[in-house]
C-alpha positions in Angstrom: 124.5 138.5 56.7 123.6 135.1 54.9 123.2 131.7 57.2 123.5 128.3 55.9 120.7 126.6 57.4 121.9 123.1 56.8 124.9 120.9 55.5 124.8 119.3 52.1 125.5 115.9 53.6 123.1 115.4 57.1 119.9 114.3 54.8 119.2 112.4 51.8 118.7 114.1 48.9 117.2 113.7 45.4 118.8 116.2 43.3 117.0 117.1 39.8 118.5 119.5 36.8 114.8 119.8 34.5 116.3 120.5 31.4 114.9 121.4 27.8 115.6 118.1 26.3 115.2 116.0 29.7 116.0 115.6 33.6 119.2 114.7 34.6 119.0 113.0 38.9 121.3 112.5 41.0 121.5 111.4 45.0 123.3 112.3 47.9 123.0 109.6 50.8 125.3 109.5 53.9 128.1 112.5 52.4 128.1 110.1 49.1 126.7 111.0 45.6 124.9 108.7 42.6 126.2 109.0 39.2 124.0 111.1 37.5 121.4 109.3 35.5 119.3 111.1 32.3 115.9 110.5 32.1 112.1 111.7 30.9 109.9 113.0 32.8 108.1 110.4 33.3 110.4 107.5 34.0 110.8 109.1 37.0 107.0 107.9 38.1 107.9 103.8 37.6 107.9 102.4 40.8 110.9 101.6 41.4 113.3 104.3 39.8 114.4 106.0 42.9 114.8 102.6 45.1 118.6 101.8 42.4 119.8 104.5 43.9 119.0 103.2 47.7 116.8 106.5 48.9 113.0 106.3 49.4 111.5 109.3 48.4 109.6 110.6 51.9 113.0 110.0 53.7 114.7 112.9 51.2 114.9 116.8 50.5 114.1 117.1 46.9 116.5 120.1 44.9 115.7 121.2 41.5 116.7 123.6 39.2 114.1 123.9 36.3 114.5 125.6 33.0 111.8 124.1 30.9 108.7 126.2 32.7 105.8 125.9 34.6 104.3 123.0 33.4 107.3 120.7 33.3 108.2 121.8 36.8 104.2 121.5 38.1 104.8 117.8 36.8 107.6 117.1 38.5 106.7 118.5 41.6 103.2 116.8 41.7 105.4 113.3 42.3 107.4 114.1 44.9 104.2 115.6 46.6 102.0 112.6 46.0 105.2 110.9 47.8 105.3 113.0 50.4 108.6 114.7 50.1 110.2 116.1 53.0 110.8 119.3 51.6 110.9 120.5 47.9 113.6 123.6 47.1 113.5 124.6 43.8 116.2 127.1 43.3 115.7 130.8 41.9 118.6 133.3 41.5 119.1 136.2 43.9 121.4 139.4 43.3 124.3 138.1 45.3 125.5 135.3 47.3 128.7 133.4 48.1 130.5 136.9 46.8 128.7 136.3 43.3 127.5 139.2 42.2 124.5 138.7 39.1 125.2 141.7 36.7 121.6 141.5 35.1 119.0 144.3 36.4 116.1 142.2 36.0 117.3 138.7 38.0 114.0 136.6 36.7 115.2 136.9 33.3 118.8 135.3 34.2 118.2 131.0 33.6 118.9 129.4 37.4 121.1 127.0 35.1 124.0 129.9 34.2 123.4 131.0 38.2 124.1 127.7 39.2 127.4 127.0 37.7 128.7 130.3 38.3 127.9 129.7 41.8 129.4 126.5 41.9 132.4 127.8 39.9 133.0 130.6 41.9 133.5 128.3 45.0 135.8 125.9 43.4 138.0 129.5 42.2 136.9 131.6 44.8 140.3 133.9 44.6 139.8 133.9 40.4 138.0 135.0 37.5 136.3 132.6 36.1 134.7 131.9 32.8 132.1 129.5 33.2 130.8 127.5 29.5 128.1 125.0 29.6 127.1 122.8 26.0 123.9 122.0 26.5 120.5 122.7 24.2 122.2 126.6 24.2 125.8 127.2 24.9 125.8 129.5 27.6 129.2 131.7 28.7 129.4 133.4 31.8 132.7 135.6 33.2 132.7 136.3 36.7 135.9 139.0 38.2 138.3 137.5 40.6 135.8 139.7 43.1 133.0 138.0 42.6 131.1 140.2 39.8 129.3 138.7 37.0 130.8 140.5 34.0 128.1 139.4 31.4 127.9 136.7 28.7 126.7 135.1 26.0 123.9 132.4 24.8 124.2 130.8 21.4 122.4 127.4 19.9 124.0 124.4 20.8 124.6 121.1 18.7 120.8 119.9 19.3 119.3 122.9 18.6 121.3 123.7 15.4 120.3 120.4 14.2 117.2 120.7 15.2 117.1 124.0 13.2 118.3 122.4 9.4 116.1 119.5 9.9 113.4 121.4 10.2 113.5 124.3 7.9 115.5 122.9 5.2 113.5 120.0 3.6 116.2 118.7 1.2 118.9 118.7 4.1 118.7 115.1 5.0 121.0 113.5 7.8 121.2 111.4 10.5 120.0 113.6 13.3 122.0 111.0 16.2 125.5 111.4 14.6 127.7 114.0 16.0 131.0 114.7 16.0 133.6 117.3 16.6 135.5 117.0 13.2 136.0 120.3 11.1 137.1 118.6 7.6 135.0 119.0 4.5 132.0 116.6 4.8 131.5 113.9 1.7 127.8 113.3 2.3 124.9 115.8 3.3 125.1 114.7 6.7 128.6 115.0 7.2 128.4 118.5 5.6 125.9 119.3 8.1 127.8 117.6 11.2 131.0 119.2 10.4 129.7 123.3 9.9 127.9 122.6 12.7 131.5 122.1 14.5 132.9 125.1 12.6 130.3 127.6 14.1 130.6 125.8 17.6 134.6 126.5 17.1 133.7 130.2 16.9 131.6 130.3 19.9 134.4 128.5 21.7 137.3 131.3 20.0 135.1 134.1 20.9 134.9 132.5 24.2 138.4 132.6 24.9 138.8 135.8 23.6 137.1 137.6 25.9 138.3 135.9 28.8 141.7 136.7 28.1 140.6 140.5 27.9 138.2 140.3 30.8 141.0 138.8 33.2 138.5 135.4 33.6 141.7 133.5 32.8 140.2 130.0 34.3 137.7 128.4 32.1 135.2 126.0 33.4 132.8 124.0 31.1 130.0 121.6 32.1 127.1 120.5 30.1 126.1 117.1 28.2 128.6 118.2 25.3 131.4 119.7 26.9 133.5 116.4 26.7 132.9 117.0 22.8 133.9 120.5 22.4 137.0 120.3 25.0 139.2 119.9 22.0 138.4 122.9 20.4 139.7 125.4 23.6 143.4 126.5 22.8 143.7 127.3 26.5 143.6 125.0 29.7 139.8 124.2 30.8 139.1 122.4 34.1 135.8 120.5 33.3 133.0 119.3 35.7 129.9 117.8 34.2 128.0 117.8 38.0 128.7 121.5 37.9 125.0 122.4 38.4 124.1 119.6 41.2 127.2 121.4 43.0 125.7 124.6 42.3 122.3 123.7 44.0 124.1 122.2 46.8 125.5 125.3 47.6 122.0 127.1 47.0 119.8 124.6 49.2 122.3 125.5 52.0 120.4 129.4 51.6 117.1 128.4 50.7 115.8 130.8 52.8 116.6 133.4 50.2 116.6 131.2 47.2 113.3 130.2 47.0 
């Protein structure tokens, strides 16, 4: 039987999501959580960075989710080791935890971010089948039955990845990489054609997710990720949106850190 080893609110925490594009950071102090700050790795090395949260690194447990590779993780760990953090926890998926049972034969192949948002969504809706959609650099959708069995999912390129591919691979397609919206009308400039065409592709992913959520009896759709607000309008079914789902999953995993690291 797995045992919780600490309440999430007993000690100050620095929580970090190392993503493919940037890091997201939030802190927990005396039971309260800060706003999430999106930064580049090097920003965290600024002397005053964590002072804004009212925390001292050497008094904090550091919780990390990392999908960006070992080099990025080493750089972030180095900062907290130099500043004598109380502890450093790097989450790693396990086959079964808190009723969530992964379907992957090789759990090393599943991204820790997918596992964490599934953990959090299942904790929010423990008796329901859930579909968790994360709109990040990639769009991931995972389906979890009401008994906690992970049924599988989808991974598709997200907004930034699709735009970057067009920018790199097509010399004559010139557009503003920072322009983004959710329009689907016919584009009347190259930039609009790219933007609206990508939106159409993402709307297709949303339609597929809704179809499979009905087929698999995972009717509770939970969305998260940096682009979730932008694409929420494409859903025809009710959705629950939580932009901090990965941090909630990270806190759950930390409670079982004797087996999740």
